[in-house]
C-alpha positions as CSV (number, residue, x, y, z in Angstrom):
1,M,11.8,-1.8,-14.2
2,G,11.5,-0.2,-10.9
3,M,14.3,2.4,-11.4
4,R,12.1,5.2,-10.0
5,R,12.4,5.7,-6.2
6,G,9.3,4.7,-4.3
7,V,7.4,2.1,-2.4
8,F,4.5,-0.2,-3.0
9,V,2.0,0.0,-0.1
10,T,0.3,-3.3,0.6
11,G,-1.6,-4.7,3.5
12,T,-2.5,-7.7,5.5
13,D,-6.2,-7.3,4.6
14,T,-8.7,-5.1,2.9
15,G,-9.6,-1.9,4.9
16,V,-6.5,-2.2,7.1
17,G,-5.4,1.4,6.5
18,K,-3.3,1.3,3.3
19,T,-4.8,4.5,1.9
20,V,-4.2,6.6,5.0
21,V,-0.6,5.3,5.2
22,A,-0.1,6.0,1.5
23,A,-1.4,9.6,2.1
24,C,1.0,10.0,5.0
25,L,4.0,8.8,2.8
26,V,2.9,11.0,-0.1
27,R,2.8,14.0,2.2
28,R,6.1,13.2,4.0
29,W,8.1,12.7,0.8
30,D,6.2,15.2,-1.5
31,A,5.7,12.1,-3.6
32,A,3.5,11.1,-6.5
33,Y,0.7,8.6,-6.1
34,W,-0.6,5.8,-8.2
35,K,-3.3,3.2,-7.6
36,P,-2.8,0.7,-10.5
37,V,-6.2,-1.0,-10.0
38,Q,-9.2,0.5,-8.3
39,T,-12.2,-1.7,-7.4
40,G,-15.4,-0.9,-5.6
41,L,-16.4,2.2,-7.5
42,A,-20.0,1.2,-7.3
43,E,-19.9,1.9,-3.6
44,E,-17.2,4.6,-3.1
45,A,-15.3,7.3,-5.0
46,G,-12.0,5.5,-5.0
47,D,-8.7,5.9,-3.2
48,T,-7.0,8.3,-5.7
49,G,-9.4,11.1,-4.8
50,T,-9.0,10.3,-1.1
51,V,-5.2,10.5,-1.2
52,V,-5.4,13.8,-3.2
53,Q,-7.6,15.3,-0.5
54,L,-5.7,13.9,2.5
55,A,-2.2,14.7,1.2
56,G,-3.0,17.9,-0.6
57,L,-1.7,16.4,-3.8
58,P,-1.4,18.7,-6.9
59,P,-2.6,17.3,-10.2
60,G,0.9,16.8,-11.6
61,R,1.7,14.2,-9.0
62,V,-1.4,12.0,-9.5
63,H,-1.4,9.1,-11.9
64,A,-4.8,7.6,-12.9
65,P,-5.5,3.9,-12.3
66,R,-4.8,1.6,-15.3
67,H,-8.1,-0.2,-14.5
68,E,-11.2,1.2,-12.7
69,L,-13.8,-1.4,-11.7
70,A,-17.2,-1.1,-10.1
71,A,-17.6,-4.2,-8.0
72,P,-16.1,-4.4,-4.5
73,L,-14.2,-7.6,-5.2
74,S,-10.7,-8.7,-6.1
75,P,-9.5,-7.2,-9.4
76,E,-9.8,-10.5,-11.1
77,A,-13.5,-11.0,-10.1
78,A,-14.4,-7.3,-10.6
79,A,-12.9,-7.3,-14.1
80,A,-14.7,-10.5,-15.0
81,R,-18.1,-9.0,-14.0
82,Q,-17.4,-6.1,-16.4
83,G,-15.9,-8.2,-19.2
84,V,-12.6,-6.4,-18.8
85,T,-9.3,-8.2,-19.4
86,I,-6.4,-7.4,-17.1
87,R,-2.9,-8.5,-18.0
88,L,0.3,-8.1,-16.0
89,E,1.9,-6.5,-19.1
90,D,-0.7,-3.7,-18.8
91,F,1.3,-2.2,-15.9
92,T,4.4,0.0,-16.2
93,L,5.7,2.2,-13.4
94,P,5.0,5.8,-14.4
95,A,8.0,7.9,-15.4
96,G,9.2,10.8,-13.3
97,D,12.0,12.2,-11.1
98,D,10.0,12.5,-7.9
99,P,9.4,9.5,-5.6
100,I,6.2,7.6,-6.1
101,V,3.9,5.8,-3.7
102,V,2.0,2.9,-5.3
103,E,-1.0,1.5,-3.5
104,G,-2.2,-2.1,-4.1
105,A,-5.7,-3.4,-4.0
106,G,-6.3,-5.6,-1.0
107,G,-3.5,-7.8,0.3
108,V,-0.4,-9.5,-1.0
109,L,-2.1,-12.5,-2.5
110,V,-5.2,-11.0,-3.9
111,P,-5.9,-12.3,-7.4
112,L,-5.1,-9.7,-10.1
113,C,-6.0,-11.7,-13.1
114,A,-5.9,-15.3,-14.4
115,G,-2.9,-17.0,-12.7
116,V,-1.6,-13.6,-11.4
117,L,-1.6,-12.3,-7.9
118,M,-1.0,-8.7,-6.5
119,A,2.5,-9.9,-5.4
120,D,3.3,-10.5,-9.1
121,L,2.5,-6.9,-9.9
122,M,4.7,-5.8,-7.0
123,H,7.6,-7.9,-8.3
124,R,7.0,-6.5,-11.8
125,L,7.2,-2.9,-10.7
126,G,10.3,-3.5,-8.6
127,L,9.6,-1.3,-5.6
128,P,10.2,-2.3,-2.0
129,A,7.0,-3.0,0.0
130,V,5.6,-1.1,3.0
131,L,3.3,-3.6,4.7
132,V,0.4,-2.1,6.6
133,A,-1.0,-4.2,9.5
134,R,-3.7,-3.9,12.1
135,S,-2.6,-3.4,15.8
136,G,-5.0,-5.8,17.4
137,L,-5.5,-9.5,18.0
138,G,-4.6,-11.7,15.1
139,T,-2.2,-9.3,13.5
140,I,0.9,-11.2,14.3
141,N,-0.2,-14.2,12.3
142,H,-1.5,-12.2,9.4
143,T,1.5,-10.0,9.2
144,L,4.1,-12.8,9.4
145,L,2.3,-14.7,6.7
146,S,2.4,-11.6,4.5
147,V,6.1,-11.1,5.2
148,E,6.8,-14.7,4.2
149,A,4.8,-14.4,1.0
150,L,6.7,-11.3,0.0
151,R,10.1,-12.8,0.7
152,A,9.2,-16.0,-1.1
153,R,8.7,-14.0,-4.2
154,G,11.8,-12.0,-3.9
155,I,10.1,-8.7,-3.0
156,A,12.1,-6.4,-0.7
157,I,10.4,-5.2,2.4
158,L,11.1,-1.7,3.6
159,G,9.1,-2.4,6.8
160,V,5.8,-2.6,8.5
161,V,3.5,0.2,9.6
162,I,1.0,-0.6,12.4
163,V,-2.4,1.0,12.3
164,G,-4.8,1.2,15.3
165,D,-4.7,1.7,19.0
166,D,-2.1,0.2,21.3
167,G,-0.4,-2.8,19.7
168,A,3.2,-2.3,21.0
169,E,3.5,-5.9,22.1
170,N,2.3,-7.1,18.7
171,A,4.6,-4.8,16.9
172,A,7.6,-6.1,18.9
173,A,6.6,-9.7,18.1
174,I,6.2,-8.9,14.4
175,S,9.7,-7.3,14.4
176,R,11.3,-10.1,16.3
177,F,9.8,-13.1,14.5
178,G,9.6,-11.5,11.1
179,L,13.1,-10.0,11.2
180,V,11.5,-6.9,9.8
181,R,11.5,-3.2,10.9
182,V,8.4,-1.6,12.3
183,L,8.5,1.8,10.6
184,G,5.9,3.5,12.8
185,H,2.5,3.2,14.5
186,V,-0.4,5.3,13.2
187,P,-3.1,5.5,15.9
188,R,-6.8,5.3,15.2
189,M,-8.0,8.7,14.0
190,A,-11.0,10.4,15.5
191,R,-11.4,12.1,12.1
192,V,-9.8,11.2,8.8
193,D,-8.9,14.5,7.1
194,A,-5.9,16.4,5.8
195,A,-5.1,17.8,9.2
196,A,-5.1,14.4,10.9
197,V,-2.8,12.9,8.1
198,H,-0.4,15.9,8.6
199,E,-0.2,15.0,12.3
200,A,0.1,11.2,11.6
201,V,3.2,11.8,9.5
202,A,5.1,12.3,12.8
203,C,4.2,8.7,13.7
204,L,6.4,7.3,11.0
205,P,9.9,8.0,12.3
206,G,11.3,5.1,10.3
207,M,10.5,6.8,7.0
208,E,13.1,9.6,7.0
209,V,15.0,8.1,4.1
210,L,13.0,6.8,1.1
211,C,14.0,3.3,0.1
212,A,16.6,2.9,2.8
213,R,18.2,-0.5,3.2
214,S,15.4,-3.1,3.0
215,T,15.2,-6.7,4.4
């Protein structure tokens, strides 16, 4: 698996900015988008529609989630509430010639189903990870732990994207201690819309080549 070019966008936490970064990457590469598992639909419309709007994504480059769940919980917990069974075998990377941006639910070690974590899905799909991290206090620890978790499972890391204001010192520490590239720094957006995402693409200078040498 994982022969299609692309990346798996994961984060150090929920709400860290994965969807905005995914939209930036989709726009930069004219890529397809897939969110394998969507939770929280009882409270929001879901990330697929958001990326379609932010990236100006045509229907032919959108892949529907394999599982869509109502509760704003981990996939395992949300599925249990609905009586839905998730299995790792449910997930196969969509076919296609264009690059693909896959967005996870929550962070690296979020439970996907019984005995299975989000990292196991990442390993199954075989794409290198783009790790999205906050810029502020605490991000060094959270990011380095996520980097270690990915490497321990044999998942290649394309690099880290920092989201938020400032954070240059934290980014430098993450790169130095994690031996990982910082691909860019997306500042906090006064508005989150297609125009802002178009501008933010320029903040990712490390993403010129899709799936370049990973660490």
